[in-house]
N, C-alpha and C positions, 0 to 999 in steps of 0.2 A: 891726045884727045880722041883720035881715030880708034886707038886701041880700046879706050874706055867705052866708046859707042859700040864697037864690035863685041866686047865682052858683055855689055848690058844686053845687047840683042841676043847673043848666044844663051845667056842665062834665062831670058824671057822665053825663048823658044824651047829650052829644055824643060822649064816649068810647065809650059803649055802642052808639050808633047806627053809629059808624064801625068797630067791631070786626068782623072778618070771620071766618066759620067756617073751620076748618081742614079740608083735604081728607083723605079716608080712604084714599088710595092706599097700596099695600103697599111697604114698604122692606125692605132686607136689611141685616143686620149683616155685618161682615167674616168672621164665623164661619158665615154662611149662614142664620142664624135670621131669621124674618120679624117685622115689627112695623109700626106706622103712627103717624102724629102724634097722633091722638086718644088712643091708648094711652099714648104718652109724656107727653102733656099731663096725663093723669089722675094720673100718677105724680109729676109735678113742677108746682108752682104757677107757676113762671116759667122759661121757656126761651128760648134764642136758637137759631134755625135758620139755618144758613148754607149756601146752595146754592153749590157750587164744583166745579171740575174741575182735574185735574192739569196740563192744558195752559194754564190761565188764570192769567197772572201776577198781575193785580189780586186774584184770589181768594186766592192763596197769600200775597200781601203783607198782605191784611186779616187772615187767620187767624194769620199770624206776629205782627202787631201786637197782636192780642187775646191771643195766647198769653203775651205779656210781662206782661199785667195780669190775666189770667184768674183766678188764685188770689185776688187782692184782690177782684175782682168777685164771686166766689163767697162770700167771707167777708162782704162788705158787703150783698149783695142776695139770696143764696141761689140765684142763677141757675145753670143747667146749659146748656152749649152742645152742640148736635148739628150736626156738620159733615156735610152730605149731599152726597156726590159724585155728579155727573151724568155721569161718564165712561161711555162706551158699551163694548161688548165689545172694541173695538180697543185701548182705553187703560185698561180696568178693572184690568189686572194691575199697573199703576203705582201704584195707590192705596195699598196697604199699605206698600210700600217707602218711598214719599214720606212718609207719616204717621210711620212709624218713624224715618226720617231727621230729620224736623222735631222730633220729640219732643212733638207736640201731645197735650195731655191731654184732648182732646174725645172724646165718643162719635162714632164714624164710622159712617155709614149709607150705603147705596148706592141710587141711583135710576137704574139703568143704562138703563132704558127711557124715562127722562125723564117718567114719568107724573105725579109730583109737580110738576115744573117746568111741565108743560102745565096742570095743574089750578090752579096759582097764576097762570097767564097771564104767566109770566116768559120773555121771548124769549131772554134770555141770562143768564149768571152773571158776577159774584156777585150774589146776592140774599140779603139778611139780614132776618130777621123776629124780632120779639119776640112770644112767645105767653104770655098771662096767662090763667089759668083757662079754658084751652081755646079762646081767641079770639086772632086776630092783632090786636095793638094797635099795631104799628109795622112798617113795611116800608121798606126802602131798597135801591135797585139801584145797582150799581157801587161802585168804590173807586179813587180817583185819588191821594190824598195821605195820607201818614202823618198821623195826627191825626184822621181821620174817625171812628175808633173812639171818640173822646171824645164825639161826638154820640150814638152808640149807648149809651154809659155813662150819659149824662144821661137818655136815655129809660128805661133800666133803672131808674134811681133813682126816676123818676116812678111806676113800676109795682111796685116792691118793697115 
């Protein structure tokens, strides 16, 4: 029993020590309202943040794959996904039509100056984060094969 308590304490400490603060950069909604990740994190215990762009095939593939199971994930873990577009002023006008065409049920936010992307030290997209209680507890870059979203789901279950 003592070993179990010691192991649990060690696991908790390693998760706490590895959790990263979330940046406070300003984001915009598709309606032009402003928000930031700390505000979103206060409103939701568990969130997924996916940095993506309209020109990024792997980004769209990942969000399409998650879309197929998102409703189940919400029911099972209470998670909410925020898809944050890093499209700049040249491609920003493509975001809303693409999202509408895909039928994604995510909250879509805009990081058109790439402030959040830079603050996270993410050289490229896609980048997927799990944020629990205002801390980044999981981070993954890239998306190559269908099925990688299963790893994300396993991480979600650990934190729900």
